[in-house]
N, C-alpha and C positions, 0 to 999 in steps of 0.2 A: 677543468672546473667551469661550471655555468650556474647562474640562478635559476630556480625552478620558478614556473609560473604556475599560480593557483587557477581554478576555475570559477568564474562566476556564476551566480544562479541563471542568469539569462545566456550563457553561452550559445550562440548562435548554432553551432554545429551539433550539440546535444539535443536543442529545441527542435532543429529541423528532424534530426533523427526520431525524436518523440511525436512530431507530427504525421511522420511518414509511418511509423509503426500503429499510430491511432487510426489511419487511414486504411492500412493493410487489414487491421482487425475488424474495423467497420464493415469492409467490403465481406468478410467472412460472416458477421452478422446478419448482413442483407441476405447472404447466399442462404444461410441458415433459415431466416425468415420464408423466402422463397420456397425453400424445400418443404417447410412445415404446410405452408399454403398448398402445395401440389398434394401432400399428404390428405389435408382437410378436404379438399375438393374431390379426391379419390374415394374417401369414405362417404362422402354426400352421395356420390354417385352409385356407388355400391348399395347403399342403403335405400336409394330411390327406386334402384331397378330389382331389388328383393321385395318392394312393397312396403319398407318399413315406414315409409314416409306419412305422418299424421297419425300414427298409433301409439305414439308416446305420451305418458303424463305430461301436464303442461309446465312443470318444473322439471323434466329430465327424469329423475329417480324421486320418487315419493319423500318429502322434506316434512318433518314431524314440526320443525319451527325455524325461523329464519336465523340468520348469524345474529349472535347476540351483538347489541349496540356497542357496547365496551370493547369486544373483540374486534368489531369492523373498525373502530376508532383506531386501534393500536395497528391492524394490519394495514390499513390505508395510509395512515399518518407516516408511520416508519418506513413505508414502501415508498412514499414520496422522498422522505428525508435521506434514504439511501440513493436515490436517485440524484438528488441534490448534491449530496456529498461526492458522487461519482463525477458529476459536472465540475465541480469545483476542483476535482483532482486534474483537470484537463489544462489548467493554468500552466504556461511556460516554465516558471520557476519550479514546478514540482519536482522533475528528475534530480536536479542538484540542489535546490534550496530547501526541500523538505527535512533531510537527515540533520543538516547543519542550521538552519533558522527555526525548526519546529522541533523534532524530536530529541536532539542532543541537549538544548535547552532545557526542555520538559524535565529531563532526567537529572540534571545538574545539581539540584539541591536533594535528590533522593539518596537512600544508603547505597554503599558501594555495590552490594549484591544486585540492586535494581539496576544500577547504571551497567554492570556487567551483562545482564539479561538484555537490556536495550541495545548494548552495543552490538550485540549479535545479529539483531535485526539492522541495525544501522550499516554493519558491513555488507551485508548481503544488498540492501538498497544501494549502497555506494559503489558496489563492485557491478551491478547491473542497474543503471539509474533509468535508463529508457524502458526497459523490460518491467522493472517494478513499477513504474509511475504508470504505464499503459496497463499493466494487470489490474492495479488498484482501481482503475477507471471502470474497468469491464467488469470486476467483482462487485463492485459496490452498484452499478447500474444492474446489474444480472439479479442481485439480492432483492433491490428494490422492485424489479419487474415481476420477480417470483412472488413476493408477498402480495402484489397487487392482482396478479392473475390466477393465483392458486386456488383450487374449490375447496370446498369444504373436506374435512377428513385428513387422511394420511397426506395428502398434497400439501394441505395448509399448515399443517404440522410440521411437516419436513422444511417447510419455509421458514416457520420460527428458528428451529434448530439451526438452519444455516444461516440466518440472520443473528444468532445468539452466539455461534461458533466464530462467525467473521468479526463480531463485535467485540469479542473477547481476545482475538489477535490485536486488533486496533488498540485496545484499552493497554494490553501489556507491552506492545513493541512501539505503537505510535504515541501514546500518551504517558507512559513510564508508570504503569498502574495507576494512572490518574492523579500522580502526584499524591497519593493518600499518606506517604510517610514523609513527604518532603517538608522542607522548611517553608513557612510562609503559607501553608495550605489555607484554603479559604472557599467558603460557599460560595462569596461573590466572584471569584476568579476560576470557578469551575469544578472544584471538588466534590465529589470525587473521580471527576473525568465524564465526559458527554458520552463516550462510549459504553460505560457501563449501564446506563439507562436502555441503549438499543439491546444490550445483552438481556437486561430484566424483560424488556418488550418481547424479545424473541422467545424467551423461556416461557412467558405467558402464553403466547401464540401456540407453543409447540405442546400445552396441556390438552388432555381429553376433553371433548364437548361437555361431558355430563359435570366437568368441575365449574362450567360456567352456566349451570341452571339454577343454582343457589346463590344466594348473598354471602356464603362463606368466603368464596375467592377474594370478593370486592373488600370483606374486612382485613383480611390478611395483608393485601396490597395497600389498604390505606394505613393500616396499622403501621405495616414496614415503613411506609413513607414518613408515619409520625416519628418513628424512632429516628429515621434519618434526619429530619428537621431540627429534632431537639438536639441530636449530636452536632449539627451544623452550627447551632446557636451556642452550645458549649465550645467549641473551637473557634467562633468568632468572637466569643468573650474572654478568651484565655488571655491572660495580661503578658506584657512582654514580647508582644508579635508585631507591634507597631500600627495595628488597627484602632487603636483608641487615640492615635495621634493624627492632627492634621497636618499643618506647615512645618516645617523644620524649625527649630529656635533653639538658641544658645548653641549652635554648633551641632546639633543632634540631625540624624537622619529624617528625610521627609517621610511623613506617614505612607504606609503601605497601599491604602487606597487611593490617594492622591497621587502618588508615583505611577501607581498602574495606570490611571487616567491621563496622566501626562504622557506616559509611553503609549498609549493606545492613540491617543489624538495626533501623535507623529506619523503613523503608518500612512501609505496611500489610501485616500478614499474620498467620497465627496466632502467639500467644504463644510455643508451643513450638518453632517454626522459629527465630523471633527469639532465643530463648534460646540454642539450638545457636550461632547465628553469633556471638552477643556472647561466649559461651564460648570459641571458638576465636579471636575477635579477641583476648581477654584473654591467652590462652595465647601467641598470636604476639607480643603486647606484651611478653611476659616472655622468650621464647625466639625472637626474630625471627632471628638467624643461623642456628640449628639449624633452623628450620622450612624455611627457605630452602634450607639446604645438602641438608636431605632431599629437597626437590621436585627441586632439580637433579640428583641423585643418581639418583633414580627415574626421571626424564625421560631422562637419558642411558641408563640401563641398558635402558629399554624401547625407545629407539631402536636400541641396538647389538644387542638380541635380534631386531629387526624386520629390520635391515640383512642379517643373516646369512641369512634366508629359509629357515631349517631348521625343519621343521615343530615339532619339540619345543621349540626355543628360542623360536619364535614363539608357542607355546601359552602359554609362561611369560610372556613379555612381553605379550601379550593379557590374560592374567588379572591381572597386575599393573596393565597400564594401566586395565582396567575398574575395578578397585578404586580406584586413584588418581583415576579421572575420577569415580566416584561420590561419594567424600569432598569433592572439589574444588565439584561440582554442588551438594552440600548445605551446606558448611561456609563456601564463599567466594562462590559465585555465588547461593546462597540461592534454588535451584530457578530462579531466572532470569524467572519469569513474575508475581511478587507486584508489588504498588505500583498497580496501574489501568491502567499502559501497558506492562507485560510483553508482549512480541509472540512469544516463543517461549521454550523451556526453555534457552536459551543454548547452548553449544558443545559440552559434555561429550557429551551424550547421541548427538549425530548423528556426533560424532566417533568414539564408541566403536563406533557402528554401522559405520561405514566400516572400520575397522580389523578388525572382527570379520567382516564381509564378505570383507575380504582374505583372512583366515585360511582361512574355509571355502572360497573358490574355490581356496586353494593345496592342501587336504587331502581336500575332499569333491567329487570330480569326478561329473559326471551318469553315473547308471547307465542303461546302455542298455536299454530295453524290447524283448522280442520282438514283432515285426510280425507279427500274424495278419491272414490273408486269409481272410475269409468266402467260403464258396462261393456262386456265383451260382445263383439260382433261375429257374425257367422263366419266372417273369413278371417277370424284371428283366433288363436288358441291363447288360452290364460296361462301365464307364468308367474307362479307367487314371487313376490319379492318381499325380503323382511322389512317390517316397519323400520322407518329410520334411515334407509338406505341411501336416501339423497344426502344424509349428514355423512356418509361413509365415502367411498374412494371409487364408485363406479364399477365395482366388480360385481359379479352376479351375487356373492355372498353379502354384500353390503358391509357396513362397519363391523370392526372387530370389537372385542368385548370392552365396554366402556366407551365406546364411541357414539353410540346412538342415544335413543331416548330410555328412559328407566321403564320397567315393566309396567304395563297397566296406565302409562301415561299417554294419552293422544291416541291410542288404537290399541286394540286388545289382540290382533293377530295379523298375519301377513294380509298385505293388501294385493289384491289381483290387478296386476297390469296387462292388458291386451297387447300381445306383441304377434306380429303377422309369423305365420308358420315359416320355418327355415331361417328366420333372421337371427334367432338365439341370442347370443350375448350382445352383440354389436346394437340391435334394436332395442335393448334396455337402456341405452344411452341418449339423452337429450343433445341434440346438435349442440346447444349452448354449452352444456356440461363437457361435451368432448372437445370443443374450441379451447375452452380454459385448459384442459388438460394438454393439449398440444401447446398453449400458450406457456403452461407451466414447464414443460420439456424444453421449448425455445429458451424461457429463461435461465434455466440450468446450463444450458448450452452457453450462454454469454457469459454465465460465471466461469464455465471451463475455458472459454476462448481467454479470459485472462488469468486463470489459475494455472493452466498447464504450463504456458512457457515460465512462469515465475517459480514453479516447482522444479523445472529442468534447471534454470538458472541458479536456484539455491545451491544445489548440488555441484556447480562447477567451481573449482578452486582458483580460477582465474578470473580476472576482471574483464569488463567488455572491452573491446578494442576501441570503440567510440570515444573513451576516456582519453587515451592518448592522440587520437585524430583531433579532439578538441583542443588539446592544449599545443600539440606538434604540427598540425595541420595534416592535409591528405597526403598519403605517400606519393613522392614523384617517381612517376614510371618513366624509365628511359631504355634505350637499347643501342649501347655504345660499347666498344672494347673497353676492357679494364685498363687504365694506365699500369705497365709493367714495373715491377722494383725485384730488387734483389735485397733480401734482409736476413737476419739470423733470429731465431727464436730462443727462448729462455734456456733451451738445451743444447744449444750452438749448431742446430739443423739448420741448412738454407731454405727458405722459404721464397718461391717465386709463384707467379701466376701459372706457370707450367706445371710445378709440382702440386697446385691444387686443382688441375684440370681433371673432369670428370666428377668432381664434388660441388655441391652449392656452397657458397662462402659467404657469411656474413663478416663484413670487414669495417672495423671502428678504429677510432684512435683515444687511446687513454694515456693519462699521466700517472706514472707510477708513485708519485709523492703526492697526489690529490688526496683530500680526505673529505669531499663534498660528493659531487655527481659520480665521478669515476669509479668509485667502490660500489655505488648504485648500480650502474650500468654493467657493472661485471656480474654482480648478483643476479640481475635480469637475463643476462646470458646464460647463467648456471639454470635459471629456470627454463629458458628456450631448450637448453640440452635436455633437460629432464621431461618437459613436453613433448619433444621430438620422439622419444622412446626409440624404438628400432631405427627409425630415420636418422637418427643421429649419427650412424655410421656411414651416411653419405652427406654429411654436412661437416664443414671446418669453420670454427670460430676463429678470427684473426684479429688481433688488436696492434696497430702500429703504436710505438711509443711517441708521445706528443709533448715532450719537453726537452726543450734545447740544452738543459743542463744536467738533468740525470738520465743519461742515454745506457748505461751499461746493462749488461745480463743480470749482474749482480741485483740491479734495483728491479727489474720485472720479476726476478724469481722472489725477493722479498714480497712485493705485490700479491704475487700468485699464493704464498704461503699464508698471507693475511687474509686474503678473500676466498681461499679454499678452492682456488681455479686450477690448482696442480692436480686434483681429481680428475680432471675431463682430459680424457685421451685426445681429443679432438680441438684442443685449445692451443693457440701459438700467440705468444706476446713477442712481437718481433721488433728488432732494433739494428742499429748498424751505425756507420759513420755519419756525423753531423751532415756533411753534404748529401749523403745518400737520403737521409731522413727529410731534408729540406726539398728535395727533388720529390718525393713521396707526398709531403704535405701540399705543394704547389700543384701537382698533379690532381689530386683530389679536392681541391679547394679549401684546404685547412690553413687557417692563419692561428699562430701561437703567439701569445703575449706573457713575458713572464710577470707575474705579479709582484709589484714593490714589496720589499722587506720580507720575501717569503720565497719558498722554493717550488710553490704551486704555479701551473700555467693555465691562462685562459684561452680555451680553444672551443670551437663548434663542437656540439654532440650529434654526429651523424652516424648512422649505419649503412653500408652499401651492401646489396644484395647481388652477389655475381652468379650466375650460372655456371653450369659444367664446361660450357665452351669458352668462358672467360670472358663474357660481356655482362656488363653492368644493367640490371634489369629493374632495381629499385632504389631510391635514396630516401632514407627514413631519419626524420629528426627523433634523436633519443634523449632529448630534454627529460629527465626523470621527475621535474616537478619538485614539489616540496617534499623534504626527505621523510615526513612523517605520512605522506600520502602513499601507502601501500597499495591502494587500489590502481592509482596510475601506474605504478610499478608493474604490476602484474598484468595490466592493460597492455603495456607495450610488448611484453613477453608473448602474449596472446598474439597480437599484431605480427611481430616479427616471425613467431612460429608458422603463422599462416603463410606469410611471404615466402619463407624457405621452402615450404612443402608446395607452394604453388609452382616454382623454378627447379625442383629438385628433379 
């Protein structure tokens, strides 16, 4: 019997492994950037040698109009937000702290089916904390870079889809569907989840260019936000949810907003921001009803302005909404990223960007730029490029259906672009456009640097060995003869180091009457046997009785039946006379202590790996940790399996 040890969020072993993984992946990113730089310089050299230099139009491919200002706002702002979120994921507490301190509490008040879905993601993260935390960093940084550098057309729309897809995963597994069905959901606390606004922005960026040419898209976005704000007002006004209450009175519970402010002010952060939040919490405690009434009125008024879709009223609603969002972000959500496990700035910033983008899409339609066709020179042949090709993807055919400019707008036919003879398709791309294409490829590469290891890890049935190392320490590598013994297994067969020669042996010490750690260690050994597969034929699993009171073979057989160990042909639970057991315990450094008023015995949790020549090679601590920590259990199984294979 031994008491398990949990893992703190700042465990130095896991933190060091996380930093190491980040550094290795950063070196891959640097290599990718260097490779793309070589490609870029090679292409430029080839263009120069083929005489393509100086023959392109000034903007690369003829562009009918610049990127709409609303689209540019969403693309650049959410690109920056994704990068900020990725950098927040580099905090030391992320590998171990995110599941327990962020994700699981977020799902705590949601229905059972949501908790079940979230638990699947938590399980994967908990089994592979270093891989998952590092993957999230690079995926989010890569998505942000993709949005920032992707040119118009398919590249940029793909970036929007990638952003929406990853945002949806974060919303489902990281935010528990934004707590939309949870108790106490409130616009003030981030309902319906910050990641949902990333999804909305990504979907908008994935739309064809033609949809940004009229005010219709802006009206749809603004009216959608109007419905959202009115719904938020109703949710905030709903009675019996603690939002109309300030300070606790008559033994009742403290108001929800005041309690939230008190909780946020306690997290690690600069003293000035904590004082702001405490001051607001104190004010709400005294004026809870008035504060909530003001919030409800403002939310309803903003929603009503947006529903009209009239530019003047929308402008008023956007201004009031931005001010309210800023105040809520500072005084209630406490900026969202303090405390060591903050993953994003919460909902107010992305929400504001979405309705600001909708307003700009309503009032700032793209201005059409005149298309100038340069005169062909004697040394160049004319190649026809369809109008609007600069809005497309850089290919010779220009944009697909619906991607360019409507017929008859801006130009009436193909624009002749002079291209040096023999250069062909390559010469039609302006260097700046080609550079952005390569940058987009690089951004996708950064996403894959994070996504590929995570995809592989999610298919593994066992946890990362780093978990058992974090609890039990680094394996102790030795090279000494294994102490001799002569004992009898559960079937009456004599077992000695000589009888085990030629096979790699995992030797441990178990109490057949134990009801805590020993059964867990036995189950780990069963997992090891399964993981070894065909290699199990060359491995022996041996446990020595570690109880001076219950030493009979009947006790070991009862333990085997209880734990299903009697199904393993290479399993030996050995015992013998008490003097012989004492000799083995002393030789392997095992001390036993009978627990008062019970049959169980306290003893060290150790596993010795002995090679086929009878030499001890590794000493592992087999402390299984908390009985509910299945990730830690499978982590030890993976570690022991790797060590057995190493010396087989």
